[in-house]
MARDREN-142137 format. One record per atom (N, C-alpha, C, O): residue in one letter; chain; atom name; y negated, x, z negated. Coordinates in steps of 0.001 Angstrom, whole numbers. Last residue first. Layout:
% MARDREN-142137
- a|A|CA|Y|X|Z;
...
This chain:
% MARDREN-142137
- s|A|N|-163563|-12526|132733;
- s|A|CA|-163650|-11068|132529;
- s|A|C|-163316|-10719|131094;
- s|A|O|-163333|-9545|130724;
- a|A|N|-163556|-14917|135271;
- a|A|CA|-162997|-14490|133991;
- a|A|C|-163081|-12981|133879;
- a|A|O|-162720|-12251|134803;
- v|A|N|-166098|-16865|136716;
- v|A|CA|-165309|-15644|136782;
- v|A|C|-164817|-15304|135377;
- v|A|O|-165573|-15394|134410;
- a|A|N|-167506|-19425|138674;
- a|A|CA|-166888|-19037|137412;
- a|A|C|-165969|-17834|137622;
- a|A|O|-165179|-17787|138565;
- e|A|N|-170479|-18987|140646;
- e|A|CA|-169045|-19245|140521;
- e|A|C|-168523|-18754|139175;
- e|A|O|-169037|-17788|138612;
- g|A|N|-173120|-18182|140964;
- g|A|CA|-172802|-19596|141052;
- g|A|C|-171342|-19956|140952;
- g|A|O|-170983|-21116|141151;
- n|A|N|-173080|-15441|140511;
- n|A|CA|-173396|-15949|141838;
- n|A|C|-172966|-17402|142017;
- n|A|O|-172507|-17798|143089;
- r|A|N|-171084|-15992|137751;
- r|A|CA|-171687|-14965|138593;
- r|A|C|-171869|-15529|139995;
- r|A|O|-170920|-16035|140594;
- i|A|N|-170509|-17044|134550;
- i|A|CA|-170928|-17506|135878;
- i|A|C|-171629|-16356|136583;
- i|A|O|-172622|-15815|136096;
- t|A|N|-167484|-16445|132639;
- t|A|CA|-168922|-16359|132876;
- t|A|C|-169220|-16881|134281;
- t|A|O|-168317|-17125|135081;
- i|A|N|-165035|-16595|130220;
- i|A|CA|-165455|-17121|131518;
- i|A|C|-166978|-17054|131584;
- i|A|O|-167670|-17548|130694;
- t|A|N|-163167|-14029|128754;
- t|A|CA|-164342|-14881|128673;
- t|A|C|-164740|-15321|130076;
- t|A|O|-164775|-14513|131004;
- e|A|N|-159750|-13787|127706;
- e|A|CA|-160802|-13501|128674;
- e|A|C|-161942|-14512|128527;
- e|A|O|-161720|-15683|128219;
- g|A|N|-157716|-14624|126086;
- g|A|CA|-158796|-13858|125473;
- g|A|C|-159925|-13524|126422;
- g|A|O|-160963|-13024|125989;
- s|A|N|-155857|-16342|126991;
- s|A|CA|-155483|-14928|127029;
- s|A|C|-156570|-14043|126426;
- s|A|O|-156370|-12838|126272;
- k|A|N|-157122|-18746|127020;
- k|A|CA|-156175|-18502|125919;
- k|A|C|-155752|-17033|125861;
- k|A|O|-155340|-16541|124811;
- c|A|N|-160579|-18182|127919;
- c|A|CA|-159181|-18464|128251;
- c|A|C|-158316|-18193|127027;
- c|A|O|-158735|-17491|126106;
- n|A|N|-163655|-19690|126942;
- n|A|CA|-162701|-18584|126834;
- n|A|C|-161310|-19058|127242;
- n|A|O|-160914|-20187|126950;
- k|A|N|-165056|-21988|127136;
- k|A|CA|-165704|-20784|127656;
- k|A|C|-164774|-19585|127644;
- k|A|O|-165070|-18566|128269;
- q|A|N|-164012|-24110|125871;
- q|A|CA|-163575|-23918|127248;
- q|A|C|-164253|-22712|127895;
- q|A|O|-164043|-22445|129078;
- n|A|N|-165176|-24495|123430;
- n|A|CA|-163905|-23759|123451;
- n|A|C|-163376|-23534|124865;
- n|A|O|-162381|-22830|125038;
- e|A|N|-167411|-26065|124097;
- e|A|CA|-167592|-24675|123660;
- e|A|C|-166305|-23869|123769;
- e|A|O|-166331|-22699|124152;
- k|A|N|-166783|-28030|127068;
- k|A|CA|-166867|-27838|125614;
- k|A|C|-166981|-26350|125297;
- k|A|O|-166683|-25496|126132;
- i|A|N|-168863|-28947|129868;
- i|A|CA|-167657|-28349|129287;
- i|A|C|-167872|-28231|127778;
- i|A|O|-168997|-28320|127286;
- y|A|N|-171074|-30615|130124;
- y|A|CA|-170104|-30538|131220;
- y|A|C|-168792|-29898|130775;
- y|A|O|-167724|-30273|131259;
- g|A|N|-173188|-30773|128325;
- g|A|CA|-171983|-31556|128067;
- g|A|C|-170951|-31537|129192;
- g|A|O|-170043|-32367|129205;
- e|A|N|-175359|-29138|128389;
- e|A|CA|-175472|-30408|129113;
- e|A|C|-174218|-31271|128979;
- e|A|O|-174195|-32397|129477;
- s|A|N|-174398|-26929|127003;
- s|A|CA|-175509|-27696|126432;
- s|A|C|-175688|-29055|127113;
- s|A|O|-176122|-30015|126476;
- v|A|N|-172403|-26008|128762;
- v|A|CA|-172048|-26468|127422;
- v|A|C|-173152|-27363|126866;
- v|A|O|-172874|-28431|126321;
- l|A|N|-173868|-25249|130990;
- l|A|CA|-172829|-26275|131132;
- l|A|C|-172442|-26857|129780;
- l|A|O|-172183|-28055|129664;
- n|A|N|-175441|-23257|129854;
- n|A|CA|-176091|-24445|130416;
- n|A|C|-175087|-25587|130567;
- n|A|O|-175409|-26746|130307;
- d|A|N|-173557|-21322|129268;
- d|A|CA|-174144|-22059|128143;
- d|A|C|-174906|-23290|128625;
- d|A|O|-175012|-24272|127889;
- i|A|N|-173049|-20068|131584;
- i|A|CA|-172070|-21068|131172;
- i|A|C|-172592|-21885|129996;
- i|A|O|-172133|-23000|129752;
- s|A|N|-176194|-19841|133349;
- s|A|CA|-175100|-19305|132527;
- s|A|C|-174160|-20439|132147;
- s|A|O|-174454|-21614|132366;
- d|A|N|-177609|-21200|135288;
- d|A|CA|-177835|-19762|135099;
- d|A|C|-176707|-19109|134310;
- d|A|O|-176322|-17971|134576;
- p|A|N|-176181|-23575|137617;
- p|A|CA|-176542|-23153|136247;
- p|A|C|-176688|-21632|136159;
- p|A|O|-175998|-20882|136849;
- k|A|N|-177824|-24316|140737;
- k|A|CA|-176642|-23871|139991;
- k|A|C|-177067|-23434|138592;
- k|A|O|-178193|-22972|138403;
- h|A|N|-179656|-27305|141437;
- h|A|CA|-179546|-25840|141360;
- h|A|C|-178336|-25494|140512;
- h|A|O|-177889|-26283|139679;
- n|A|N|-179771|-30070|141219;
- n|A|CA|-180163|-29429|142486;
- n|A|C|-180277|-27906|142398;
- n|A|O|-180947|-27294|143230;
- f|A|N|-178718|-31451|139100;
- f|A|CA|-179980|-30741|138878;
- f|A|C|-180510|-30014|140121;
- f|A|O|-181582|-29409|140074;
- k|A|N|-176381|-32742|140126;
- k|A|CA|-177323|-33463|139268;
- k|A|C|-178694|-32785|139210;
- k|A|O|-179720|-33462|139265;
- l|A|N|-175054|-30826|141655;
- l|A|CA|-175400|-32119|142252;
- l|A|C|-176450|-32866|141431;
- l|A|O|-177310|-33545|141991;
- t|A|N|-174681|-28833|139719;
- t|A|CA|-175528|-28569|140888;
- t|A|C|-175955|-29878|141555;
- t|A|O|-177105|-30012|141972;
- y|A|N|-172852|-30062|138016;
- y|A|CA|-174169|-29682|137500;
- y|A|C|-175148|-29491|138658;
- y|A|O|-176296|-29930|138591;
- a|A|N|-170692|-30205|139780;
- a|A|CA|-171263|-31441|139243;
- a|A|C|-172671|-31184|138704;
- a|A|O|-173576|-31993|138911;
- e|A|N|-170227|-27461|140161;
- e|A|CA|-170595|-28309|141302;
- e|A|C|-171237|-29614|140829;
- e|A|O|-172216|-30073|141416;
- i|A|N|-169474|-26774|137581;
- i|A|CA|-170650|-26124|138174;
- i|A|C|-171143|-26975|139351;
- i|A|O|-172347|-27179|139510;
- q|A|N|-167138|-28201|137395;
- q|A|CA|-168265|-28628|136566;
- q|A|C|-169570|-27974|137036;
- q|A|O|-170645|-28560|136902;
- s|A|N|-165551|-26726|139106;
- s|A|CA|-165846|-28123|139448;
- s|A|C|-167019|-28653|138629;
- s|A|O|-167805|-29464|139119;
- d|A|N|-165477|-24307|137673;
- d|A|CA|-166072|-24354|139016;
- d|A|C|-166425|-25794|139405;
- d|A|O|-167490|-26040|139973;
- v|A|N|-164039|-25129|135434;
- v|A|CA|-165446|-24736|135265;
- v|A|C|-166156|-24755|136616;
- v|A|O|-167310|-25174|136701;
- l|A|N|-161560|-25581|136699;
- l|A|CA|-162236|-26656|135991;
- l|A|C|-163723|-26342|135844;
- l|A|O|-164568|-27199|136102;
- r|A|N|-160961|-23009|137593;
- r|A|CA|-161165|-24083|138579;
- r|A|C|-161889|-25273|137956;
- r|A|O|-162730|-25901|138600;
- i|A|N|-160626|-21797|135111;
- i|A|CA|-161710|-21342|135988;
- i|A|C|-162001|-22405|137046;
- i|A|O|-163163|-22669|137357;
- q|A|N|-158325|-23119|134275;
- q|A|CA|-159558|-23316|133518;
- q|A|C|-160773|-22869|134341;
- q|A|O|-161830|-23496|134272;
- a|A|N|-156487|-22107|136079;
- a|A|CA|-156766|-23543|136069;
- a|A|C|-158080|-23833|135342;
- a|A|O|-158849|-24699|135760;
- k|A|N|-156487|-19428|135301;
- k|A|CA|-156908|-19789|136663;
- k|A|C|-157272|-21270|136732;
- k|A|O|-158256|-21641|137372;
- c|A|N|-155444|-19720|132723;
- c|A|CA|-156802|-19213|132888;
- c|A|C|-157334|-19554|134287;
- c|A|O|-158498|-19926|134435;
- g|A|N|-152835|-20579|133291;
- g|A|CA|-153745|-21443|132530;
- g|A|C|-155189|-21013|132686;
- g|A|O|-156077|-21862|132774;
- t|A|N|-151839|-18311|134539;
- t|A|CA|-151943|-19555|135291;
- t|A|C|-152899|-20519|134599;
- t|A|O|-153685|-21199|135259;
- q|A|N|-151895|-16530|132374;
- q|A|CA|-152660|-16249|133582;
- q|A|C|-152865|-17516|134398;
- q|A|O|-153965|-17760|134895;
- q|A|N|-150118|-17806|130584;
- q|A|CA|-151516|-17608|130208;
- q|A|C|-152387|-17320|131422;
- q|A|O|-153511|-17815|131498;
- i|A|N|-147737|-17696|132065;
- i|A|CA|-148294|-18997|131696;
- i|A|C|-149763|-18860|131321;
- i|A|O|-150576|-19704|131698;
- y|A|N|-147327|-14936|132184;
- y|A|CA|-147522|-15697|133421;
- y|A|C|-148175|-17050|133122;
- y|A|O|-149065|-17489|133851;
- d|A|N|-146902|-14392|129461;
- d|A|CA|-148031|-13796|130177;
- d|A|C|-148344|-14567|131448;
- d|A|O|-149510|-14820|131749;
- s|A|N|-144517|-15895|128976;
- s|A|CA|-145751|-16188|128252;
- s|A|C|-146974|-15625|128969;
- s|A|O|-147988|-16314|129077;
- q|A|N|-142320|-14883|130251;
- q|A|CA|-142986|-16032|130863;
- q|A|C|-144316|-16339|130194;
- q|A|O|-145167|-16989|130800;
- k|A|N|-141470|-12927|128487;
- k|A|CA|-141982|-12526|129797;
- k|A|C|-142767|-13662|130443;
- k|A|O|-143773|-13421|131111;
- a|A|N|-140533|-14498|126369;
- a|A|CA|-141680|-13616|126157;
- a|A|C|-142288|-13177|127485;
- a|A|O|-143509|-13066|127592;
- i|A|N|-138311|-15686|127555;
- i|A|CA|-139421|-16535|127130;
- i|A|C|-140675|-15685|126931;
- i|A|O|-141770|-16116|127290;
- n|A|N|-136660|-13476|127888;
- n|A|CA|-137144|-14200|129063;
- n|A|C|-138321|-15094|128719;
- n|A|O|-139240|-15239|129525;
- p|A|N|-136059|-12757|125213;
- p|A|CA|-136867|-11862|126064;
- p|A|C|-137410|-12559|127311;
- p|A|O|-138521|-12254|127745;
- i|A|N|-134515|-15147|124383;
- i|A|CA|-135827|-14814|123817;
- i|A|C|-136623|-13828|124674;
- i|A|O|-137819|-14058|124853;
- i|A|N|-131930|-15259|125640;
- i|A|CA|-133006|-16171|126026;
- i|A|C|-134380|-15692|125567;
- i|A|O|-135342|-15828|126324;
- l|A|N|-130175|-13377|124525;
- l|A|CA|-130387|-13389|125968;
- l|A|C|-131621|-14201|126367;
- l|A|O|-132290|-13858|127341;
- i|A|N|-130222|-14030|121844;
- i|A|CA|-130598|-12673|122238;
- i|A|C|-130890|-12605|123736;
- i|A|O|-131764|-11849|124163;
- l|A|N|-129202|-16640|121974;
- l|A|CA|-130586|-16407|121563;
- l|A|C|-131077|-15028|121974;
- l|A|O|-132221|-14876|122405;
- l|A|N|-126538|-16077|122731;
- l|A|CA|-127412|-16876|123597;
- l|A|C|-128885|-16675|123253;
- l|A|O|-129721|-16554|124148;
- v|A|N|-125680|-14668|120466;
- v|A|CA|-125704|-14004|121773;
- v|A|C|-126614|-14767|122737;
- v|A|O|-127379|-14153|123480;
- s|A|N|-125856|-16710|118518;
- s|A|CA|-126652|-15488|118405;
- s|A|C|-126766|-14766|119741;
- s|A|O|-127847|-14301|120103;
- i|A|N|-123932|-18535|119426;
- i|A|CA|-125339|-18932|119346;
- i|A|C|-126241|-17710|119273;
- i|A|O|-127293|-17685|119913;
- i|A|N|-121628|-16935|119114;
- i|A|CA|-122008|-17428|120437;
- i|A|C|-123488|-17843|120449;
- i|A|O|-124209|-17525|121394;
- l|A|N|-121629|-16555|116325;
- l|A|CA|-121693|-15414|117232;
- l|A|C|-122164|-15847|118613;
- l|A|O|-123012|-15187|119214;
- l|A|N|-121309|-19184|115401;
- l|A|CA|-122541|-18446|115083;
- l|A|C|-122714|-17229|115994;
- l|A|O|-123835|-16910|116390;
- v|A|N|-118702|-19634|116369;
- v|A|CA|-119816|-20464|116825;
- v|A|C|-121149|-19754|116560;
- v|A|O|-122021|-19738|117429;
- l|A|N|-117306|-17702|114890;
- l|A|CA|-117333|-17636|116359;
- l|A|C|-118485|-18465|116922;
- l|A|O|-119164|-18034|117854;
- l|A|N|-117661|-18660|112293;
- l|A|CA|-118223|-17356|112672;
- l|A|C|-118294|-17200|114182;
- l|A|O|-119250|-16622|114699;
- m|A|N|-116206|-21053|112455;
- m|A|CA|-117641|-21094|112183;
- m|A|C|-118305|-19774|112585;
- m|A|O|-119395|-19778|113157;
- e|A|N|-113615|-20027|112852;
- e|A|CA|-114228|-20901|113857;
- e|A|C|-115744|-20965|113680;
- e|A|O|-116482|-20933|114665;
- i|A|N|-113282|-18630|110453;
- i|A|CA|-113287|-17898|111727;
- i|A|C|-113923|-18742|112827;
- i|A|O|-114686|-18226|113643;
- l|A|N|-113201|-20689|108581;
- l|A|CA|-114274|-19701|108526;
- l|A|C|-114384|-18949|109839;
- l|A|O|-115493|-18661|110289;
- t|A|N|-112413|-23832|110144;
- t|A|CA|-112073|-22625|109390;
- t|A|C|-113249|-21668|109437;
- t|A|O|-114171|-21828|110237;
- f|A|N|-113393|-27194|109678;
- f|A|CA|-113482|-25948|110435;
- f|A|C|-113068|-24783|109549;
- f|A|O|-113346|-24767|108350;
- a|A|N|-110994|-29754|108816;
- a|A|CA|-112254|-29048|108641;
- a|A|C|-112227|-27783|109489;
- a|A|O|-111171|-27357|109958;
- k|A|N|-109054|-32040|107872;
- k|A|CA|-109565|-31644|109182;
- k|A|C|-110956|-31034|109012;
- k|A|O|-111965|-31737|109062;
- n|A|N|-106246|-32347|106136;
- n|A|CA|-107607|-31852|105914;
- n|A|C|-108144|-31297|107229;
- n|A|O|-107745|-30214|107658;
- q|A|N|-103669|-32698|106933;
- q|A|CA|-104556|-33858|106983;
- q|A|C|-106018|-33443|106809;
- q|A|O|-106921|-34127|107292;
- r|A|N|-102502|-30262|106388;
- r|A|CA|-102626|-30673|107789;
- r|A|C|-103570|-31867|107931;
- r|A|O|-104210|-32017|108972;
- l|A|N|-102492|-30297|103609;
- l|A|CA|-103246|-29270|104312;
- l|A|C|-103474|-29654|105772;
- l|A|O|-104543|-29388|106323;
- k|A|N|-100762|-32440|103107;
- k|A|CA|-102170|-32524|102696;
- k|A|C|-103021|-31495|103428;
- k|A|O|-104149|-31791|103823;
- v|A|N|-98381|-31359|104087;
- v|A|CA|-98915|-32580|104686;
- v|A|C|-100396|-32720|104345;
- v|A|O|-101198|-33081|105206;
- l|A|N|-98022|-29235|102340;
- l|A|CA|-98223|-28979|103773;
- l|A|C|-98825|-30186|104471;
- l|A|O|-99680|-30046|105346;
- l|A|N|-97660|-30686|99962;
- l|A|CA|-98762|-29738|100080;
- l|A|C|-99062|-29434|101543;
- l|A|O|-100226|-29382|101941;
- q|A|N|-95290|-32044|100484;
- q|A|CA|-96520|-32802|100249;
- q|A|C|-97748|-31902|100404;
- q|A|O|-98770|-32340|100932;
- k|A|N|-93455|-29999|100630;
- k|A|CA|-93754|-30771|101834;
- k|A|C|-95056|-31537|101677;
- k|A|O|-95831|-31662|102626;
- m|A|N|-93396|-29184|97982;
- m|A|CA|-93894|-28269|98970;
- m|A|C|-94298|-29006|100245;
- m|A|O|-95320|-28704|100861;
């Protein structure tokens, strides 16, 4: 009997209850963190779109310096190589256009 107790004490493993407690704690942390990440996603997309508009505005200025007039549309910037085709749209789905010589998301 003593040998059995000694062997059981030498076996250093986690019990089922300890494992369940760890899983419970991880689950609670995930439940608390995931909604905050979802809220930040909209803010990140808006900030990214503003940055992309500033990029297009700077390319409009570069185009203006080279051709001495502002581009008629954003397609002029794409065709001249100032921006890429995929830079005409924000990640949020808004399309960037040029109005009165400035980039605008709509």
